[in-house]
C-alpha positions in Angstrom: 28.9 3.6 3.4 25.6 4.9 1.9 25.8 2.3 -0.9 26.4 -0.6 1.4 23.5 0.5 3.7 21.1 0.4 0.7 22.6 -2.9 -0.5 21.7 -4.3 2.9 18.2 -3.0 2.6 17.8 -4.7 -0.8 19.1 -8.0 0.7 16.6 -7.7 3.5 13.5 -7.8 1.2 13.7 -11.6 0.9 13.5 -12.0 4.6 10.1 -10.3 4.8 8.8 -11.8 1.6 8.9 -8.7 -0.5 10.4 -8.0 -3.9 11.4 -5.1 -6.1 8.6 -2.9 -7.4 6.3 -4.0 -4.5 4.9 -2.0 -1.6 6.4 -3.1 1.8 4.1 -1.7 4.4 3.9 -2.1 8.1 0.5 -2.9 9.7 1.7 -1.4 13.0 4.6 0.7 14.2 8.1 -0.8 14.2 9.4 -2.9 17.1 13.0 -3.7 18.1 12.9 -6.8 15.9 12.7 -4.5 12.9 16.4 -3.7 12.6 16.7 -0.4 10.8 19.2 2.4 11.4 17.5 4.9 13.9 14.0 4.1 12.8 10.9 5.6 14.6 8.2 3.7 16.5 5.4 6.3 16.1 4.3 6.0 12.5 4.0 2.8 10.4 6.6 2.7 7.6 6.1 2.1 3.9 9.1 1.2 1.7 9.5 0.5 -2.0 12.6 -0.5 -3.9 12.3 0.2 -7.6 14.3 -1.8 -10.1 14.9 0.3 -13.2 16.9 -2.2 -15.2 14.0 -2.8 -17.5 12.9 0.8 -17.8 11.2 3.7 -15.9 8.9 2.9 -13.0 6.0 4.9 -11.6 5.0 5.5 -8.0 1.4 6.8 -7.8 0.9 8.7 -4.6 -2.7 9.4 -3.3 -3.6 12.9 -2.0 -3.2 13.7 1.6 -6.5 13.5 3.7 -7.6 15.2 6.9 -6.5 12.0 8.7 -3.3 11.0 6.9 -0.5 12.7 5.0 2.4 10.9 3.5 5.9 12.2 4.1 9.1 10.7 2.7 11.8 10.6 0.1 13.2 8.6 -2.8 16.9 8.2 -2.9 19.3 6.5 -5.3 21.7 3.7 -4.5 24.2 6.1 -3.0 21.5 7.7 -0.9 21.4 10.9 -2.9 17.8 12.2 -2.4 16.1 12.7 -5.8 12.5 13.4 -4.8 10.5 14.3 -1.7 6.8 13.2 -1.5 3.8 14.6 0.3 3.0 18.1 1.7 6.7 19.0 1.8 7.4 17.3 -1.5 6.8 17.9 -5.2 3.1 17.1 -5.0 2.4 19.5 -2.1 0.1 16.9 -0.5 -2.1 16.8 -3.6 -0.8 13.4 -4.7 0.5 12.6 -8.1 2.4 10.3 -10.3 6.2 10.2 -9.9 8.1 8.5 -12.8 11.7 7.5 -12.1 13.7 7.4 -15.3 16.4 4.8 -15.5 20.1 5.8 -16.1 20.7 6.8 -19.7 16.9 6.9 -20.5 16.6 8.5 -24.0 12.8 8.4 -24.5 10.4 11.3 -24.4 9.6 12.8 -21.0 6.0 11.8 -20.2 3.4 14.4 -19.5 1.3 14.5 -16.3 4.1 13.1 -14.1 6.7 14.4 -11.7 9.7 13.3 -13.8 12.7 12.2 -11.7 15.9 11.0 -13.4 17.9 8.5 -11.5 21.7 8.0 -11.8 21.3 4.5 -10.5 19.3 1.4 -11.5 17.8 1.0 -8.0 15.6 3.7 -6.4 14.7 3.4 -2.7 11.6 5.1 -1.4 10.6 5.3 2.3 7.4 7.0 3.5 5.7 7.6 6.8 1.9 8.0 6.9 1.6 10.9 9.5 -1.6 10.5 11.4 -3.6 13.7 11.8 -6.4 14.7 14.2 -9.0 12.0 14.3 -6.9 9.5 12.4 -5.6 6.1 13.5 -2.8 3.8 12.7 -5.4 1.7 10.7 -6.1 4.8 8.6 -2.4 5.2 7.9 -2.0 1.5 6.9 -5.1 1.7 4.7 -3.6 4.9 3.1 -0.3 3.1 2.4 -2.1 0.4 0.6 -3.4 2.9 -2.0 0.1 3.5 -3.3 0.5 2.1 -6.8 3.7 0.8 -8.5 3.9 0.0 -12.1 6.2 0.3 -15.2 5.8 3.4 -17.3 5.4 1.1 -20.3 2.2 -0.2 -18.7 0.8 3.1 -17.6 -2.3 2.8 -19.9 -3.3 -0.4 -18.1 -1.3 -0.7 -14.9 -0.9 -4.2 -13.4 -2.1 -4.7 -9.8 0.4 -3.6 -7.1 1.5 -6.2 -4.7 1.4 -5.3 -1.0 3.5 -7.1 1.6 3.1 -6.6 5.4 6.5 -6.4 6.9 5.3 -6.2 10.5 5.0 -9.9 11.5 8.5 -10.8 10.7 12.0 -9.6 11.8 13.5 -7.2 9.4 17.3 -7.1 9.2 18.5 -4.2 7.1 21.7 -3.3 9.0 25.0 -3.1 7.3 27.3 -6.0 8.3 30.9 -5.2 9.1 32.7 -8.3 8.0 33.4 -9.8 4.5 29.8 -9.1 3.7 30.6 -5.3 3.6 32.9 -5.8 0.6 30.6 -8.3 -1.1 27.9 -5.6 -0.9 30.3 -3.1 -2.5 31.0 -5.6 -5.3 27.2 -6.0 -5.9 26.8 -2.2 -6.2 29.7 -2.0 -8.6 28.1 -4.7 -10.8 24.6 -3.4 -10.5 25.1 0.3 -11.1 26.6 2.4 -13.9 29.9 4.1 -13.1 29.7 7.7 -12.2 32.5 10.3 -12.6 32.6 11.1 -8.9 33.4 7.4 -8.1 36.3 7.0 -10.6 39.1 7.2 -8.0 37.2 4.8 -5.7 36.6 2.3 -8.5 40.3 2.3 -9.2 41.1 1.5 -5.6 38.4 -1.2 -5.5 39.9 -2.9 -8.5 43.1 -3.3 -6.6 41.3 -5.6 -4.1 39.4 -7.6 -6.8 36.2 -5.6 -7.0 35.5 -4.8 -10.7 32.4 -4.8 -12.9 31.9 -8.1 -14.5 34.5 -9.9 -12.4 33.4 -12.4 -9.8 34.4 -11.4 -6.3 35.4 -14.4 -4.2 38.2 -13.5 -1.9 39.9 -16.3 0.1 42.8 -16.9 2.4 44.9 -14.0 3.5 42.9 -11.6 1.3 39.6 -12.5 3.0 41.2 -12.3 6.4 42.6 -8.8 5.7 39.2 -7.6 4.4 37.4 -9.0 7.5 39.9 -7.0 9.6 39.4 -3.9 7.5 35.7 -3.9 7.9 35.9 -4.3 11.6 38.4 -1.5 11.8 36.2 0.7 9.7 33.3 0.2 12.1 35.6 1.1 15.1 36.7 4.3 13.3 33.2 5.4 12.5 32.0 4.5 15.9 34.7 6.8 17.5 33.9 9.6 15.1 30.2 9.3 15.8 30.7 10.6 19.4 33.6 13.0 18.7 33.3 14.8 15.3 30.1 13.7 13.5 27.8 16.0 15.4 27.6 19.7 16.0 26.0 21.2 19.1 22.6 22.7 18.7 23.0 25.0 21.8 26.5 26.0 23.2 25.4 25.1 26.8 23.7 21.8 26.0 24.9 18.3 25.1 22.3 17.9 22.3 23.5 18.0 18.7 22.7 17.1 15.2 24.6 15.4 12.4 26.9 17.6 10.3 25.0 17.7 7.0 26.4 19.3 3.9 23.5 21.4 2.7 23.6 21.5 -1.0 20.7 21.5 -3.5 20.5 17.7 -3.4 22.2 16.9 -0.1 24.9 15.1 -2.2 27.9 16.0 0.0 29.6 17.9 -2.8 31.4 21.1 -1.8 33.8 23.2 -3.9 34.2 20.3 -6.3 35.0 17.8 -3.5 33.1 14.8 -2.4 33.1 14.9 1.4 33.5 11.2 2.0 34.1 11.4 5.7 31.1 13.6 6.4 29.0 11.3 4.2 30.1 8.2 6.0 29.4 9.8 9.4 25.8 10.5 8.4 25.0 7.2 6.8 26.7 5.2 9.5 23.8 6.2 11.7 21.0 7.3 9.4 19.2 6.6 6.1 16.9 8.4 3.6 17.9 12.1 4.0 15.2 14.2 2.3 16.0 17.0 -0.2 14.4 19.5 2.1 15.0 19.3 5.9 11.8 21.0 7.0 9.2 18.4 8.0 11.0 17.1 11.1 14.0 17.8 13.3 16.2 15.3 15.2 18.1 16.5 18.2 20.4 13.7 19.5 22.7 13.1 22.4 25.2 10.4 23.4 26.0 12.0 26.7 24.5 13.2 30.0 24.6 16.7 31.3 28.2 16.3 32.4 29.4 15.0 29.0 29.7 11.4 30.1 28.6 8.7 27.6 25.2 7.2 28.4 25.5 3.8 30.0 23.0 0.9 30.0 23.4 0.2 33.8 22.5 3.7 35.1 19.3 5.7 35.7 18.7 8.9 33.7 16.0 11.5 33.6 15.0 13.7 30.6 12.5 16.5 31.2 10.6 17.3 28.0 9.3 20.9 28.4 5.6 21.7 27.9 6.4 24.2 25.2 8.3 21.7 23.0 7.9 23.3 19.5 6.4 20.4 17.6 3.3 21.2 15.7 2.4 17.6 15.1 4.0 15.6 17.9 7.3 14.8 19.6 8.9 11.4 20.1 11.9 10.1 22.2 13.5 6.8 21.2 16.6 5.1 22.6 19.0 3.3 20.3 21.8 0.8 20.8 25.3 2.3 20.6 26.4 -1.0 19.0 23.8 -1.4 16.2 22.1 2.1 15.9 18.8 0.2 16.0 16.1 0.0 18.6 17.0 -1.9 21.8 15.3 -5.3 22.3 13.8 -5.7 25.7 11.3 -7.9 27.5 8.9 -4.9 27.9 8.9 -4.5 24.1 9.2 -0.7 24.7 11.6 1.4 22.8 10.3 5.0 23.2 7.6 7.4 24.3 5.9 10.3 22.6 3.4 13.1 23.1 0.8 10.6 21.9 1.4 8.8 25.2 0.7 11.9 27.4 -2.6 10.5 28.7 -0.8 7.4 30.0 2.2 9.2 31.5 2.6 11.1 34.8 2.8 14.7 33.8 4.3 17.6 35.9 2.1 20.5 37.0 3.7 22.8 34.5 2.8 20.5 31.6 6.4 19.1 31.2 7.0 15.4 31.5 10.0 13.5 33.0 11.1 10.4 31.1 13.4 7.8 32.7 16.0 5.6 31.0 17.2 2.5 32.9 17.4 -1.3 32.8 14.5 -1.4 35.3 11.7 1.1 35.9 12.1 3.4 38.8 9.4 2.6 41.4 6.1 4.4 40.6 7.5 5.7 37.2 6.7 2.7 35.0 4.6 4.7 32.6 7.4 7.2 32.0 10.2 4.6 31.6 12.1 3.5 28.5 14.2 0.3 29.0 18.0 0.3 28.4 20.2 -2.6 29.5 23.0 -1.7 27.1 24.9 1.5 26.2 22.6 3.8 24.2 21.9 7.2 22.7 18.8 9.3 22.5 16.9 10.9 19.6 14.2 13.5 20.2 12.1 13.9 17.1 10.1 17.0 16.5 7.4 16.5 13.8 6.4 19.8 12.4 9.2 21.8 14.2 8.2 25.4 14.8 10.1 28.7 14.8 11.3 28.5 18.4 13.4 25.4 17.4 15.0 27.0 14.3 15.8 30.4 15.9 17.1 28.6 19.1 14.9 30.6 21.5 13.8 27.2 22.8 16.3 24.8 24.5 16.0 21.2 25.4 17.3 20.2 28.9 20.1 17.7 29.0 19.8 14.1 30.1 20.6 13.9 33.8 22.3 11.0 35.6 20.1 10.4 38.7 21.5 7.0 39.6 21.4 6.4 43.4 
């Protein structure tokens, strides 16, 4: 699952005119046409896919400023996080040069770099320029365009970095649950070196024609069986998503969080076992886990206060308390149950955040009521997020504070207030 998701990201680059070893930045926050698993719409994204087939590559990160700080992670082709960047990363916000060593690299380790070995030939980096006080989205975009990408071999005289704006076009990065799923697996098997942890899976894949160096062109009954298998896999993971993939954050609330396996590198290894079900559960809905889960928190819910799944034809209310423990800001976004991406709608509105307080109707105690429905409740248009299809909710806390981690603060459940 994690490898297929990143293979889909690599395929998506052509659709927005980007290539490997280039900076794909967004000149504005993402909209629903930018199809990415549970993306946010509050900060403009920056993405880089490094191709290490020809040797190590460098990402040069600028220092954080008073207006903008860069947060994000680099992951390998199986979404194992290999480096965090920015104030919570290796450079601690001071900026620096990260060199990613290709598999089997036998050269000397260069001085003056954060040296990051990669087990795979592709490295995927995703960053968010977090806007500080007095900063603007334009500041974040300008900051993103100071990133530099170049081969280590050219470090003495780096070539210019190419920057591609991904905002104007649709971006389609979602995994596809048909024969494409298996074709993406075949591409990964051919592109990446075999790892010991994948030996059993590689043996199974060979039984259906997926082997390194062997063309994968299934037809007839085989193709039909694989199509059915991909569809069934989606159905199984969809069911697990709402039953076993999450653990409750508070016993008396419906809000939960994905069941992560916290190891040094969030690699889903435990007692010598690779927890493939837990790993699939996470990467069915998310991407780019960091090495250190400290910069943000992500309470999620699929149900209302009674435990009923959220429906696209009903009216719901969520009260966000005044004392929500987010040092930087909080954000609420709705996602399609079907795609796990933002929901397209005529209002082109997918979420609300504490940045929008000046535009929303606030309660006297400083809390704010948000409404989820196909149409805005009368008089509540500024506090409304459109639905129209079955959905789930993410509340993001950027800079989560002590009250969240020690659970002295609780988030109210989503209430069904349909007339």
